[in-house]
C-alpha positions as CSV (number, residue, x, y, z in Angstrom):
1,X,-13.0,19.2,-5.0
2,X,-11.2,17.3,-7.8
3,X,-12.8,16.6,-11.2
4,X,-12.9,12.9,-10.2
5,X,-14.9,13.6,-7.1
6,X,-17.1,16.1,-8.9
7,X,-18.0,13.3,-11.3
8,X,-18.6,10.7,-8.6
9,X,-20.9,13.1,-6.7
10,X,-22.9,13.7,-9.9
11,X,-23.2,9.9,-10.4
12,X,-24.6,9.6,-6.9
13,X,-27.1,12.5,-7.4
14,X,-28.3,11.1,-10.7
15,X,-28.7,7.6,-9.1
16,X,-30.7,9.2,-6.3
17,X,-33.0,11.1,-8.7
18,X,-33.6,8.0,-11.0
19,X,-34.2,5.8,-8.0
20,X,-37.4,7.8,-7.4
21,X,-38.2,8.3,-11.0
22,X,-41.8,7.0,-10.5
23,X,-42.4,10.2,-8.6
24,X,-41.0,12.6,-11.2
25,X,-40.2,12.9,-14.9
26,X,-36.4,13.6,-15.0
27,X,-35.2,15.7,-17.9
28,X,-31.5,16.4,-18.4
29,X,-32.1,19.9,-17.2
30,X,-33.7,18.6,-13.9
31,X,-30.7,16.3,-13.4
32,X,-28.3,19.1,-14.1
33,X,-30.1,21.4,-11.7
34,X,-30.1,18.7,-8.9
35,X,-26.4,18.2,-9.4
36,X,-25.8,21.9,-9.4
37,X,-27.7,22.4,-6.1
38,X,-25.8,19.5,-4.4
39,X,-22.4,20.7,-5.6
40,X,-23.1,24.2,-4.4
41,X,-24.0,22.8,-0.9
42,X,-21.1,20.4,-0.6
43,X,-18.2,22.4,-2.1
44,X,-19.5,26.0,-2.8
45,X,-19.3,25.3,-6.5
46,X,-22.0,27.5,-8.1
47,X,-22.1,25.8,-11.4
48,X,-24.9,23.9,-13.1
49,X,-23.5,21.1,-15.3
50,X,-24.1,21.4,-19.0
51,X,-26.3,19.1,-21.2
52,X,-23.0,17.6,-22.5
53,X,-21.7,16.8,-19.0
54,X,-25.0,15.2,-17.9
55,X,-25.3,13.0,-21.0
56,X,-21.6,12.0,-20.7
57,X,-22.3,11.0,-17.0
58,X,-25.3,8.9,-18.1
59,X,-23.1,7.2,-20.7
60,X,-20.4,6.4,-18.2
61,X,-22.9,5.0,-15.8
62,X,-24.5,2.8,-18.5
63,X,-21.3,1.4,-20.0
64,X,-19.9,-0.4,-16.9
65,X,-16.5,1.3,-16.3
66,X,-17.5,2.0,-12.8
67,X,-18.2,-1.7,-12.0
68,X,-21.9,-1.6,-12.9
69,X,-24.2,-1.1,-15.9
70,X,-26.9,1.3,-14.8
71,X,-30.1,0.4,-16.8
72,X,-30.9,4.1,-17.7
73,X,-33.7,4.4,-20.2
74,X,-35.3,7.4,-21.7
75,X,-38.8,8.0,-23.1
76,X,-40.8,11.1,-23.9
77,X,-43.4,10.2,-21.3
78,X,-41.1,9.3,-18.4
79,X,-37.9,11.1,-19.2
80,X,-34.7,9.5,-17.9
81,X,-35.5,6.6,-15.6
82,X,-34.2,3.1,-14.5
83,X,-35.7,0.4,-16.5
84,X,-35.2,-1.8,-13.4
85,X,-37.0,0.1,-10.7
86,X,-35.1,-1.8,-8.0
87,X,-31.6,-0.8,-9.3
88,X,-29.3,1.5,-7.4
89,X,-25.6,2.0,-7.8
90,X,-25.3,1.2,-4.1
91,X,-27.0,-2.2,-4.1
92,X,-25.7,-4.0,-7.2
93,X,-24.0,-7.3,-6.6
94,X,-20.3,-7.6,-7.5
95,X,-19.3,-10.2,-10.1
96,X,-16.6,-12.7,-9.5
97,X,-14.4,-10.7,-11.9
98,X,-15.0,-7.5,-10.0
99,X,-14.2,-9.1,-6.7
100,X,-10.9,-10.3,-8.2
101,X,-10.3,-6.7,-9.4
102,X,-11.0,-5.3,-6.0
103,X,-8.8,-7.9,-4.3
104,X,-6.0,-6.9,-6.7
105,X,-6.7,-3.2,-6.0
106,X,-6.5,-3.6,-2.2
107,X,-3.2,-5.5,-2.6
108,X,-1.7,-2.7,-4.6
109,X,-3.0,0.0,-2.4
110,X,-1.5,-1.6,0.6
111,X,2.0,-1.5,-1.0
112,X,2.0,1.7,-3.1
113,X,1.7,5.3,-2.0
114,X,-1.2,7.1,-3.7
115,X,0.8,9.9,-5.2
116,X,3.1,7.7,-7.4
117,X,1.2,8.5,-10.6
118,X,0.5,4.9,-11.6
119,X,-2.5,4.5,-13.9
120,X,-3.6,1.3,-12.3
121,X,-3.7,2.8,-8.8
122,X,-5.5,5.9,-10.0
123,X,-8.2,3.8,-11.7
124,X,-8.6,1.6,-8.6
125,X,-8.8,4.6,-6.2
126,X,-11.5,6.3,-8.3
127,X,-13.6,3.1,-8.4
128,X,-13.2,2.4,-4.6
129,X,-13.9,6.1,-3.8
130,X,-17.1,5.8,-5.7
131,X,-18.3,2.6,-4.0
132,X,-17.4,3.5,-0.4
133,X,-18.8,7.1,-0.8
134,X,-15.7,8.8,0.3
135,X,-17.0,12.0,-1.3
136,X,-19.7,12.2,1.4
137,X,-17.2,13.5,3.9
138,X,-15.7,16.9,3.1
139,X,-14.3,17.8,6.5
140,X,-10.6,17.9,7.6
141,X,-8.4,14.8,7.5
142,X,-9.0,12.4,10.4
143,X,-6.2,9.9,9.4
144,X,-2.6,10.8,8.8
145,X,-0.1,8.3,7.3
146,X,3.6,8.5,8.1
147,X,4.8,8.6,4.6
148,X,8.1,9.8,3.1
149,X,9.2,9.1,-0.4
150,X,12.7,9.8,-1.8
151,X,12.6,11.9,-5.1
152,X,14.0,9.0,-7.1
153,X,11.6,6.3,-5.8
154,X,8.5,7.0,-7.9
155,X,10.4,6.6,-11.1
156,X,12.0,3.3,-10.2
157,X,9.0,2.0,-8.3
158,X,6.7,2.4,-11.2
159,X,9.1,0.7,-13.7
160,X,10.0,-2.1,-11.4
161,X,6.3,-2.8,-10.5
162,X,5.6,-3.3,-14.2
163,X,8.8,-5.4,-14.6
164,X,7.7,-7.8,-11.9
165,X,4.2,-8.0,-13.2
166,X,5.3,-8.6,-16.8
167,X,8.3,-10.8,-15.7
168,X,11.1,-8.8,-17.4
169,X,14.7,-8.9,-16.3
170,X,16.2,-5.4,-15.7
171,X,19.8,-4.0,-15.7
172,X,20.4,-2.0,-12.6
173,X,23.2,0.3,-11.5
174,X,23.4,0.2,-7.7
175,X,25.5,1.9,-5.1
176,X,25.4,0.3,-1.7
177,X,25.4,2.5,1.4
178,X,28.9,1.3,2.3
179,X,30.4,2.0,-1.1
180,X,31.5,5.2,-2.9
181,X,31.0,3.7,-6.3
182,X,28.2,1.8,-8.0
183,X,28.1,-1.6,-9.8
184,X,25.9,-2.9,-12.5
185,X,24.3,-6.2,-13.2
186,X,21.1,-7.9,-14.5
187,X,18.5,-9.1,-12.0
188,X,15.1,-10.8,-12.2
189,X,12.8,-8.7,-9.9
190,X,10.4,-10.6,-7.7
191,X,9.0,-8.3,-5.1
192,X,8.8,-4.7,-3.9
193,X,8.7,-4.2,-0.2
194,X,8.4,-1.2,2.0
195,X,10.1,-1.1,5.4
196,X,10.2,2.0,7.6
197,X,9.3,4.4,4.8
198,X,12.0,3.0,2.4
199,X,11.3,0.8,-0.6
200,X,13.3,-2.2,-1.5
201,X,13.5,-4.6,-4.5
202,X,13.9,-8.2,-3.9
203,X,15.5,-9.8,-6.9
204,X,17.8,-12.6,-8.1
205,X,21.3,-11.4,-9.3
206,X,22.0,-13.3,-12.5
207,X,25.7,-13.4,-12.1
208,X,25.6,-15.6,-8.9
209,X,22.0,-16.8,-8.8
210,X,21.5,-15.4,-5.2
211,X,18.5,-13.3,-4.1
212,X,19.4,-9.9,-2.6
213,X,17.5,-6.8,-1.5
214,X,18.2,-3.4,-3.1
215,X,17.2,-0.1,-1.6
216,X,15.4,1.9,-4.3
217,X,16.9,5.2,-3.3
218,X,20.4,3.7,-3.9
219,X,19.5,2.7,-7.5
220,X,21.4,4.9,-10.0
221,X,19.7,3.6,-13.1
222,X,17.3,0.9,-14.1
223,X,16.4,-0.3,-17.6
224,X,15.0,-3.3,-19.3
225,X,17.4,-6.1,-20.1
226,X,17.5,-8.3,-23.1
227,X,18.3,-11.3,-20.9
228,X,15.4,-13.6,-20.1
229,X,13.6,-13.4,-16.7
230,X,14.7,-16.1,-14.4
231,X,11.8,-17.3,-12.2
232,X,12.4,-18.7,-8.8
233,X,9.6,-21.1,-7.9
234,X,10.9,-21.5,-4.3
235,X,10.6,-17.8,-3.6
236,X,7.5,-17.2,-1.6
237,X,7.2,-13.6,-0.1
238,X,5.4,-14.8,3.0
239,X,7.9,-17.6,3.6
240,X,10.9,-15.4,2.8
241,X,10.0,-12.8,5.5
242,X,8.4,-15.2,7.9
243,X,11.4,-15.5,10.3
244,X,13.0,-12.1,10.0
245,X,12.5,-8.6,11.3
246,X,12.9,-6.1,8.5
247,X,14.3,-6.8,5.1
248,X,17.6,-8.6,5.2
249,X,17.9,-12.4,5.2
250,X,21.4,-13.5,6.1
251,X,22.4,-16.3,3.7
252,X,23.8,-18.5,6.5
253,X,21.3,-17.4,9.1
254,X,19.6,-19.9,11.3
255,X,16.3,-19.8,13.2
256,X,17.2,-18.8,16.8
257,X,15.2,-18.4,20.0
258,X,16.0,-15.0,21.5
259,X,15.1,-14.0,25.0
260,X,15.1,-10.4,26.3
261,X,14.0,-8.8,29.5
262,X,12.1,-5.5,29.8
263,X,11.1,-3.3,32.6
264,X,7.4,-3.6,33.3
265,X,6.3,-0.2,31.9
266,X,8.1,-0.8,28.6
267,X,6.9,-4.4,28.6
268,X,3.3,-3.1,28.2
269,X,4.3,-1.5,25.0
270,X,6.0,-4.7,23.8
271,X,2.9,-6.7,24.5
272,X,0.7,-4.4,22.4
273,X,3.3,-4.0,19.6
274,X,5.4,-7.3,19.5
275,X,8.7,-7.3,17.7
276,X,7.7,-10.4,15.8
277,X,4.6,-12.6,15.5
278,X,6.4,-15.4,17.3
279,X,6.8,-13.2,20.5
280,X,5.6,-14.8,23.8
281,X,6.0,-14.2,27.5
282,X,8.1,-16.8,29.3
283,X,8.3,-15.1,32.7
284,X,6.5,-12.2,34.3
285,X,6.8,-10.4,37.6
286,X,5.7,-7.0,39.0
287,X,9.1,-5.5,38.0
288,X,9.9,-7.1,34.6
289,X,8.8,-9.4,31.8
290,X,10.9,-11.8,29.9
291,X,9.9,-12.3,26.2
292,X,11.0,-14.9,23.7
293,X,11.0,-14.6,19.9
294,X,12.1,-17.2,17.3
295,X,13.7,-15.4,14.3
296,X,16.8,-15.4,12.1
297,X,19.1,-12.7,13.6
298,X,19.9,-9.8,11.3
299,X,20.9,-6.1,11.5
300,X,17.3,-4.9,11.8
301,X,16.7,-7.1,14.8
302,X,19.7,-5.6,16.6
303,X,18.5,-2.1,15.7
304,X,15.0,-2.9,17.1
305,X,16.5,-4.2,20.4
306,X,18.8,-1.2,20.7
307,X,16.0,1.2,20.2
308,X,14.7,0.4,23.6
309,X,17.9,1.6,25.2
310,X,18.2,0.9,28.9
311,X,14.7,-0.5,29.1
312,X,15.6,-3.8,27.5
313,X,18.2,-6.4,28.1
314,X,19.1,-9.2,25.7
315,X,19.6,-12.4,27.7
316,X,20.3,-15.0,25.1
317,X,21.7,-16.4,22.9
318,X,25.2,-15.4,24.1
319,X,26.6,-14.3,20.8
320,X,23.7,-11.9,20.2
321,X,24.2,-10.5,23.7
322,X,27.9,-9.9,23.0
323,X,27.1,-8.1,19.7
324,X,24.6,-5.8,21.5
325,X,27.1,-5.2,24.3
326,X,29.8,-4.3,21.7
327,X,27.6,-1.8,20.0
328,X,26.5,-0.3,23.4
329,X,30.3,0.1,24.3
330,X,31.0,1.7,21.0
331,X,28.2,4.2,21.6
332,X,29.5,4.8,25.1
333,X,33.0,5.6,23.7
334,X,31.5,8.2,21.4
335,X,29.6,10.0,24.2
336,X,32.6,9.8,26.5
337,X,34.7,11.7,24.0
C-alpha cells in the first residue's frame, strides 16, 4: 500500500474513533493502536504508527488540506475528541470553492493519464481517493484502461499543459509523419486532445495565423517563446470538434450528409457505438441498415469507414464513395502482388 493510501486509511480510522469519542477517551496511543490493527488487517503491515505520525495526521485533518477542517480538540478529561459531536469527514458539506476544485479535477483527470507526474493531478487524485474511499477495496483491479503513452509524451504534455493554462506562446520543432526533416515555429497553444491513445496539441501557428494540430510524439523540441500569446476568441473546443470524427479539421471542409449501408449483424454494433453523435437510421430491413451522419469529411472518417471492411458500403456522397473505392483498390493491388 502506498504512503498516500496508508495516510488516508489512518485519517479514516481516526475519524471513526473520534466519532464515538463519547464512548471512550482516545489518547494518541489508542489512536495509534487502532490504526496499527486496521493496517495489519487490510495490508498485512505489522507496524503501529508513532506518536509523531499520529500527531501529524491530526494536524493535517485540522488544517483543511483534505477539503475539510476536522474540529479535533484535546483535554485531559476527554482525550482527543470532536468538539462538534456530529462531525465526520464523510458527511461534511462541500463549499462552492471545493466544488469548483473538484470540477477542475475531474476535467483534468478525464484528459490526463495518471502516471504523468503532474503535481496538480497527484494532489487531486489524493483528495478524490480520500473522499470516495477507494482505499476500502484492496482486491485485484476490476477496470482496465487501454492506455499507451509514447516515451516523449509526458515531457511535452506537462509543459504544454502549463503553457495553455498560463497563456504562454511556445517555440516548437516538429517533424510531420510525411517528412524526413523538422520545421520550427512559434505557436499559441489552445488545447490538448487525446485520440486513439495519441496526444495532440491544437495551436495557432504565428507565421500564417492558422490553427493546426500537432501530434505530441512528433515534437522534437518545445520551449517557451518570448513572443506574446495570441488568443483566439472564436476557438471553442466543443464547436471545433463538433462536426468531425477524430482530430483533423480540413480548412476548406464543408458539412456533408454521408450515407452508408451495413449488414444487419454489424449494424447492431453501429447502433450501440455510433460513428458520430449525428448518426441516425434512414432505412432498415431484415438484411441491412442504412445510416446517415452529418460531418465534415476527413482522413479519420475514411479510416473509420474502412475499418468495417466488407461489412460496410458508403453510398453517398459520390466523391467520398470514389475515395473509398480508390483506397480499396489500392489495398487489393497490394494483396494481389
